[in-house]
C-alpha positions as CSV (number, residue, x, y, z in Angstrom):
1,M,-17.0,14.3,25.2
2,S,-17.9,15.2,21.8
3,H,-14.9,15.9,19.1
4,E,-16.7,19.0,18.1
5,S,-16.4,20.5,21.7
6,E,-12.5,20.0,21.9
7,S,-10.6,23.1,21.5
8,T,-7.0,23.7,20.4
9,S,-4.4,26.6,20.8
10,T,-5.7,28.0,17.4
11,G,-8.2,30.2,19.1
12,G,-10.5,27.4,20.3
13,A,-11.5,25.9,16.9
14,P,-11.6,22.1,16.9
15,M,-8.7,20.3,15.2
16,R,-9.4,18.4,12.1
17,P,-7.1,15.8,11.2
18,D,-6.2,15.4,7.5
19,F,-4.5,12.8,5.2
20,S,-1.2,14.3,5.3
21,Q,-1.0,14.2,9.0
22,I,-1.9,10.5,9.1
23,V,0.6,9.7,6.3
24,S,3.4,11.9,8.2
25,A,2.5,10.1,11.6
26,F,3.0,6.7,10.3
27,G,6.1,7.6,8.2
28,L,7.9,9.3,11.0
29,Q,7.1,6.2,13.2
30,A,8.7,4.1,10.5
31,L,11.7,6.4,10.2
32,M,12.1,6.6,14.1
33,A,12.1,2.5,14.1
34,C,14.9,2.6,11.4
35,G,17.0,4.8,13.6
36,K,16.8,7.9,11.6
37,I,15.0,10.0,14.1
38,M,15.6,10.1,17.9
39,N,13.0,8.4,20.1
40,P,11.6,11.1,22.1
41,V,10.9,9.2,25.0
42,T,14.3,7.3,25.4
43,K,16.3,10.1,23.8
44,K,18.0,7.5,21.8
45,F,18.3,6.6,18.2
46,E,17.0,2.9,18.1
47,V,16.6,0.3,15.2
48,E,13.5,-1.9,15.5
49,L,13.1,-3.2,12.1
50,A,10.0,-5.1,13.0
51,M,8.3,-1.9,14.1
52,A,9.6,-0.1,10.8
53,D,8.0,-3.0,8.7
54,Y,4.8,-2.6,10.5
55,H,4.5,1.1,9.8
56,I,5.6,0.9,6.3
57,G,2.8,-1.7,5.8
58,I,0.2,0.6,7.2
59,L,1.4,3.1,4.5
60,D,1.0,0.5,1.9
61,V,-2.4,-0.3,3.0
62,L,-3.3,3.3,2.8
63,K,-1.8,3.7,-0.6
64,D,-3.8,0.7,-1.9
65,K,-7.0,1.6,0.0
66,T,-6.9,5.1,-1.4
67,A,-5.9,4.5,-4.8
68,G,-7.8,7.0,-7.0
69,N,-9.2,9.0,-4.3
70,L,-6.3,11.3,-3.5
71,N,-5.4,14.8,-4.8
72,D,-2.0,15.0,-6.6
73,T,-0.3,16.6,-3.5
74,E,-1.7,13.9,-1.1
75,K,-0.6,11.2,-3.6
76,R,2.9,12.8,-3.9
77,H,3.2,13.0,0.0
78,L,2.3,9.5,0.3
79,E,4.6,8.2,-2.2
80,D,7.4,10.2,-0.9
81,M,7.0,9.3,2.7
82,L,6.8,5.4,1.4
83,Y,10.0,5.9,-0.5
84,Q,11.8,7.6,2.4
85,A,10.7,4.8,4.8
86,R,11.8,2.0,2.5
87,M,15.1,3.4,2.0
88,A,15.7,4.0,5.7
89,Y,14.6,0.3,6.2
90,V,17.1,-0.9,3.5
91,D,19.9,1.2,5.2
92,A,18.9,0.0,8.9
93,S,18.8,-3.7,7.8
94,K,22.1,-3.5,6.1
95,N,23.9,-2.0,9.3
96,P,21.6,-1.9,12.2
97,K,24.4,-0.8,14.6
98,A,25.1,2.3,12.6
99,V,22.6,4.9,13.9
100,P,23.1,8.6,14.3
101,T,24.3,10.2,17.4
102,L,23.1,13.4,18.8
103,E,25.7,15.3,16.8
104,G,24.4,13.7,13.6
105,D,27.5,11.5,13.2
106,N,26.9,8.1,11.7
107,P,29.2,5.7,13.4
108,V,30.3,2.5,11.5
């Protein structure tokens, strides 16, 4: 099956992944592993620091390997996502039991 023949809900045009989607995918995985986003499978906020570290590492590799090849928007998005993920990691590593509830509370 060719990627060109796959259709989407946007009128049958093939989906074209872009850099922003890749950065967002790994960044959101890092945030989920830090307990900042609910796991859609388990419906729980979970802290898995090893997985968070892994996804932050992938973003670091992307930053290193794409240095000098990104436009301003892509560079800013990658830097912002890395910052958010790193701050979430620091927060989760200080208090891994304090994860938000569905109501948005942050039990301590």
